[in-house]
C-alpha positions in Angstrom: 57.5 -1.0 142.6 55.9 -1.8 139.2 55.7 -5.2 137.7 58.3 -4.1 135.1 60.7 -3.0 137.9 60.2 -6.3 139.8 60.9 -8.3 136.6 64.0 -6.2 135.9 65.2 -6.6 139.5 64.6 -10.3 139.4 66.5 -10.6 136.2 69.4 -8.5 137.4 68.6 -5.6 135.1 69.5 -2.0 135.3 66.8 -1.2 137.9 68.7 -3.3 140.5 71.2 -0.8 142.0 71.4 -1.5 145.7 73.6 -3.6 148.0 70.6 -5.8 148.7 70.4 -6.5 145.0 74.1 -7.1 144.8 73.9 -9.7 147.6 70.6 -11.3 146.3 71.2 -15.0 146.7 68.6 -15.8 144.1 70.6 -14.1 141.3 73.8 -15.3 139.7 75.6 -12.0 139.4 78.2 -10.9 136.8 81.1 -9.0 138.1 83.6 -7.6 135.6 87.1 -6.5 136.5 89.1 -4.4 134.1 92.8 -4.1 134.6 96.1 -3.9 132.9 96.8 -7.5 131.6 100.4 -7.3 132.9 99.1 -6.4 136.4 96.7 -9.4 136.2 99.6 -11.7 135.3 101.7 -10.3 138.2 98.8 -10.8 140.6 98.5 -14.4 139.6 102.2 -15.0 139.6 102.7 -13.4 143.0 99.4 -14.7 144.5 101.0 -15.2 147.9 101.7 -11.5 148.2 99.2 -8.8 149.2 100.2 -6.3 146.5 97.4 -4.1 145.3 96.7 -3.4 141.6 94.5 -0.7 140.1 91.3 -1.9 138.3 87.8 -0.9 137.4 84.8 -3.0 138.6 81.5 -3.2 136.6 78.3 -4.7 137.9 74.9 -4.3 136.4 75.8 -1.3 134.3 77.6 0.5 137.1 81.4 1.0 137.0 83.6 2.0 139.8 87.0 3.2 138.6 90.4 3.1 140.2 89.8 0.5 142.9 92.5 -1.7 144.5 92.5 -5.4 143.9 94.8 -7.9 145.6 95.1 -11.7 146.2 93.6 -12.9 149.5 93.0 -16.0 151.6 95.0 -18.4 153.7 94.8 -21.9 152.4 92.7 -20.8 149.4 95.4 -18.7 147.7 95.7 -19.8 144.1 97.6 -18.6 141.0 95.1 -20.0 138.6 91.9 -18.8 140.4 92.9 -16.2 142.9 90.7 -15.2 145.7 90.4 -11.4 145.6 89.9 -8.5 147.9 88.4 -5.4 146.2 88.9 -2.1 148.0 86.8 0.6 146.5 88.6 3.4 148.4 92.2 2.1 148.0 93.2 4.9 145.5 90.2 7.2 145.7 89.5 8.5 149.2 86.0 7.8 150.5 84.9 6.0 147.3 82.3 3.4 147.8 80.2 1.0 145.7 76.6 0.7 146.8 77.7 2.0 150.2 80.4 -0.7 150.5 84.1 0.2 151.0 85.2 -3.3 150.0 84.1 -6.8 149.1 85.7 -10.2 149.0 85.5 -12.4 145.9 85.9 -15.9 147.4 87.4 -18.4 144.9 85.6 -21.3 146.6 88.7 -23.5 146.3 88.3 -24.9 149.8 84.6 -25.8 149.3 84.1 -28.3 146.5 80.3 -27.9 146.9 80.6 -24.2 146.6 77.8 -23.5 149.0 78.8 -24.4 152.5 79.7 -20.9 153.7 76.8 -19.2 152.0 74.3 -21.7 153.5 75.9 -21.2 156.9 75.7 -17.4 156.6 72.1 -17.4 155.5 71.3 -19.8 158.4 73.0 -17.4 160.9 71.1 -14.5 159.5 67.7 -16.3 159.8 68.6 -17.1 163.4 69.3 -13.4 164.1 73.1 -14.0 164.4 75.1 -11.2 162.6 76.6 -12.5 159.4 78.0 -11.0 156.2 75.7 -11.1 153.1 76.8 -13.3 150.3 75.8 -14.1 146.7 77.4 -15.8 143.8 78.9 -14.3 140.7 80.5 -15.2 137.4 83.7 -13.2 137.6 85.3 -11.9 134.4 88.8 -10.2 134.1 89.1 -8.2 130.9 86.0 -9.9 129.5 87.5 -13.4 130.1 85.6 -15.7 132.6 87.8 -16.7 135.5 85.2 -18.7 137.3 82.3 -18.9 139.8 83.0 -16.9 143.0 81.1 -16.2 146.2 80.7 -12.4 146.7 81.1 -11.7 150.4 80.4 -8.6 152.3 83.5 -7.5 154.2 83.4 -7.6 157.9 84.0 -4.0 158.7 82.4 -0.9 160.3 79.8 -0.8 157.6 78.6 -4.3 158.3 78.6 -3.5 162.1 76.5 -0.4 161.4 74.1 -2.3 159.2 73.6 -5.0 161.8 73.9 -3.0 165.1 73.1 0.5 164.1 75.5 3.5 164.3 79.1 2.4 165.2 81.8 4.9 166.1 
């Protein structure tokens, strides 16, 4: 890779287009969610429910349309800063984003430091223990900042295939 590409990748520019770039712990990502404002209000009002709403997701100049977004979490559910599950193939069969079928946007409400889980996952990975990749992102809904989130790789067949090889 050229120096220009390396600088662009380091700064989170258009050249960074892989899942590794998305989960780069050295870059504060920007994830934009675009959805009907009435749906966003419903999701926040009914944050205890698992109702999916259609949305578009934009990261680093790439947009994935017609994804499903729902509230998630156990003790971390919040109507003001909802934890979110993003399913890229909820409405469009076999749709992925950077090879991912889904991600979690962890609202960090149960971690006042905001780093405990990500430090633990990086430590596990360095020790050779399978762990989901994580990064941090400023999350925007309809161009309004809703807060700092941890972006977490979903624990699914794709993670198992990445860690252990082919999985049936």
